[in-house]
Every structure is written in C-alpha cells, then in structure tokens.
N, C-alpha and C positions, 0 to 999 in steps of 0.2 A: 612765654604760654599762651599767650592770645593767641598767636600763629597756629598752637595746634588746635584750642578750642575751633577756629575758624574753619580747620579740616576736622573736626568733630561733629562740630554740627551740619556741615557740607554733607558729611557719611548721611546723618540720622534724616537729613531732609531726603536721600536717594535713597536709603531706608522703606520713608515714610509712601512716597512714592510708588516703590515697588511693591510694596503692601496692599497697595490700591490696584492691580496689575490684571486681567482677567481674560482669558484668551477669546471669551465671545464676545467683549467690550468691543474686538478690534476687527472682527468679522466683516463688517462691510465695507472698513476705510480699506482692508486687503482684496474684496472684488469691484470695490471704486476707492480706487487709492488717489483721484486727481486733487485732492483735497490737503493730503499727508505731503504729496511730494511737493504741488505750492508751498507748503508751510515752509519747507527743510530749503527749496530755493530762496523764499524769503530769509531766511534767519543763514543761511549760509554763505549765499552771497549778495544778496541787496542790500543786506543791512550791514556789513562788514564796507560793501560801497559805500556806501551813504555815510557813513562811519568817514570814513577814510576824504570826502567829497568836502564833509560842512569843515571838517578839522581842518586839511587843505587849505581852504578858502575863508579861516578865521588868523587870526593871531595871536593863536593859543601857546604858551610855554610846550615848549618836546615833551614835556615828563607826561603833561595833562594829555597831551592829544595821543600820546603811549596809552596814556588809561584809557581812554577814550573808547581806545582800537581795542586794548583787550578786552572790555565790555563788551562791545560787538562779538566779539568773535565767543564770549559764552553762549550757552545752550538758555530756554526758558528755565525755571524752577517753579517751586511748589506754589508760590504768589500767583504765579500767572496761570496754574492749573484751578487753584483757588479761586479767580476773579471768573473763569469761566463755569466752572461748578455752580459759584452762588449767583450768578444772570442768566443760569439754564441754559448758557451753550450747547457746544458740541464741546462736552469734558473727556470724552473716547478719544479725540481728535489732537485735546489737549495734552494728555499724559500722553497719548502715541507720540508727538509730535518731543516733547520735553524724553520722552527713552530714547528714541529714532537722534535727538542732536547730542544726550549725553553718551550714544556708544560712540556715535563719531567721533566727538569731541577730543577721542582717546588721540586723534588724528589730527583731527581741522584747530585745534587751539593752537598746541606748537607750531603750524604752518604758518595763520595767521599772527600770532605773536611775532613771528622772527621778521615776517613782513612790516610789519609796524616796529618793530626793531629799527629793521633798514631805512625806514622812514624816520623813525623820533627818539633813534638811539638818543641818551647826552652825548654832547659834544665830547669827541677824545675816546668812547667809549666803541667797542666792537662787541658787547654781549648781544649772545645766542641764545636760546634754549635749546638742547641737546634734546634733538628729534622723541629716542628712543626711552631714554629716562622719566623725559616729562609725560610723555605716552604711558609708562608705567606706575606711576605717581599718580596720574589721574587717574590711572585702571582702579587704584586699590581705592582711591578716594570717592569717587564715580560707578564705576561700573559695578563692582564689586557688593559695595551695600543692595544697588538695587536687585543684585542677581540673588541678593541670602533673600531680601524681602521678598521677591515672587515664592521663593524656596519654600518660606512661611506660607505663605498665603496657602500652597500647594499642600504642602504636608501638614498642616496644621491650620485649616481654615477656619477655626473658632480662636484659637488664641489670635492670628491675624485682625478676626473682625473687631475684638474683643478690646485690641490696644491701638489698631490703627486711627481712631480720633485721637486719642495723647500724642500717638506721635507723631499727628500734622500738628496740633496745635502745640506740643510741645518744640517741636523744630522752628513753628513760627517764632515763637519766644527766647526762644537762644538765638533764630538770627534778630532781632529786635535788639537780644541783649549785645550781639557782638558789634552792629552795628553802634547802639550808643556808647559801650568801649571803648569802640575805633573815633566816636567823636570828642567823648571830655576826656578818656585816661590822655596821664599825661605823655611826653613822647616816652620815655623811660620804659613805660609799661605797655609799651606798644600801639600808643593813641596817636591820630594823625596828624594834630595842632592845624585843625579848619581853621584858619582865619577869616573872616568878613569880605578882604575884596579876595581873596581865592572863590567864596560861594558867588561873588558878583562874574567873576570871571568866567565861571564853570557855569554856572547854571543858564545861563542863555543861550550855550550851545545845547547844555544836556535836554533843555525844554524844546528845542527846534527839532534833536533826533529822535525823543520818544513821539513828538508831536506827528514827522514822517514818517515814525516808522508803523503807527496804529494803523495812519492814512495808507500806509501800502496795503496790510491786509484788508482795509476794506476796498482799496481800487480793485486788486487782487480777484477779490472773492465778487465783484461788481462785474470784472471783462472775463471770469471762467462763468458766471452764474452758479457760485456756488450754494449760494442760499445767506439768508440773514444770519445763523447763529455758526456759521464758517467763517464768515465776515469777521465777526466778533470775535471767536478766538483765533483766527490766524491774525488780528491787529496787536491781539493782548499778546499773544506766544511769542511776536517780534519785536511788542512793543517793553516787553515787563522782560530782563536778562535775570540768569543766578549771579547777584551780587556778590554770595558767600564764594563763588567761584572765582572770581576777579579780584576778592580780596587776598585769596591763596594765590593767586600770580602774579600780581602787581606788590602786595608784600613778601611772600613767601621762597616765589619762584625767582623773581626779580629783583628782590629785595629795593623795593623803589616805592617808598611809602607818597611821595608825593603821585606817581601813577596811580596810587591806590584813592585816590581825593574823587576823582571823577565819578566811582563808583557809588561812595558814600554819597553824593547830591544826589545823582539820581535815584536812589535807592529811598530819596525823602518823599518822593511825590511822585512815583510811576502806580502804586497801586493806585491810585486814586485818581489821577488821569487815566490810566483803565476802567476803573469805575464808569468814570462820567464817558467814558466813549461808551462802555456795554449800553448805558442809559442815553446815549443818542440814538443808537440802534432799535433797543427796546425798553421806550419810554414805560412802558405797561408796569415793567420790574421794580419800581422805585417802592411799592410799596410792602413785597415781596424781601425787596433785599433789606428795606429796616427792619425789616419782623425776623430776617438771619442774622445780620448782624447786632440789634439789639437782645435775641436772645441766646446768638452764641456767647 
C-alpha cells in the first residue's frame, strides 16, 4: 500500500510540474541554452561521479552506498523548483531542468542504477534492473503525468490556473506524509525502521554530498559567468533530488529498504540547506522569503 502511495505522490508531483509549463517561459533557454546544458551536465554526470567518489572513499555499508547512488541518479523535483521560486531565481531554468531530466530519466536512471548495482550489490547477488521494463515504469509514473499536465494547461487553461496551487501544495504535503510514514511506520506496514546508529552513519555523507552539490552549481555558474540567479538555480537543482523517485526505485524496484534510508535522511534537511545557500547568494531576499513562508 505504501509503495502505491509513493508512486501516486510522484505522479501528482510530475502532473503539477506539467501544469506549470508554458512554452514562452522557455524561449530564452532555447535561444541561449548554456545554463540548461550546464545544469544537465551537473545532474547527469557530475553528481553521480560525486556520489561514487564520496561513497567509495567512505566505509559505508553496501546498501547505503547503493542508496546514495540511486538518489544521485534521480532528477530534481517539486521541492527544488519551489526553492528557486521562493528566492526569485531562474524558475524557468529550474522547471526546464526538472522536465528535461525527468524525460531523460527514463533511460539514465536504469543505466546509472545498474552501474551502482555493479559496485554495491549485496554479496552473492547479481541483481540488475531490466532496462526496457524499468524505462516503461518510469515513463508511466514520471513522463505521462507531465504530458497530461501540459495538455490540461493547453486545453483547459482556466482549470489549470485554478487547480495549480492546490496540486503543488497537495503534492508537497503528500510527499511529507510519505516521508513521515517511511520514517515512523512499522516495518510490516512499509516503514524503514531507521535507527539512530544508521542516522549517524548516513548523515555525514549526506551532508558532504549535499554541500558539494550546491557548491558545484555555484562554481559552474561562476566559471561560465551565468549570473547569480542561474548559479542559485543550478546549485539547488543539483543539491535537491526527487526523493519520492528514489523511494520508488529502492523500495519497489530493488526491494531494498536499506538502500532507501539515504534518501530518507537526505530529505530531512536538503530543502533547508538549499534555502540557506540561496540566502547566502541573495541575502536581500530574507524578508521576502519570511513573508512568503508565513503567508503561505
């Protein structure tokens, strides 16, 4: 039942993103795609390499290492888009990266997860995700809802405008509910049975990966002179992953509840570290952000 709820929440998140898409928002990105291609490179290549490096140098157990690599394979999600929106960064770039990465995830996730399984599969197993079957499942849960959301916005713009705030907030609330269920529900009901010892083992590595990912966005933006808003957006998109997809892959596709725990720990703090990162780049946004959060 909990696995079905995770899939449903993920589909709602992607539908909400689809409702937010408008071709005119992305005209500049098409004409000047450097920031978009930079973000895709960071998410699809730099982040998995970072996760492989950090977990490889640590003494973390194999299931947790696998979990971090599954998380690194996932695209950004609604939370990362929300941070860019709240901090008045390049929201069109944020949504574009989420959409492009979600489309590409149909192929990239099975490939990256299988590479992770080669490195971190439990001893005595030869588990692999079937490429085509996994791609089809991701397509149904991730890609199809985005296309439906875009179609609703195009065909029924008034309806899309009226339901968009509710789907966004509902998706975030449901995602928080799934997170709490995974954290506190009994193992028999799909809970993770996370222990304090496991938190101590996972949290330092999660923090290191997150801070390094945020810094990658800043560094790439500075080197390529993309501007402060793009630096902020790139860091947030690389630093916050779609944890609901990581839950789905680790728990439902791989049937490995231990590999799900890094995503669970990661989800605890990344929204707040991303906000802190954004406020370091745009300190004048503190009052506006406070007003948005308290008014929301």
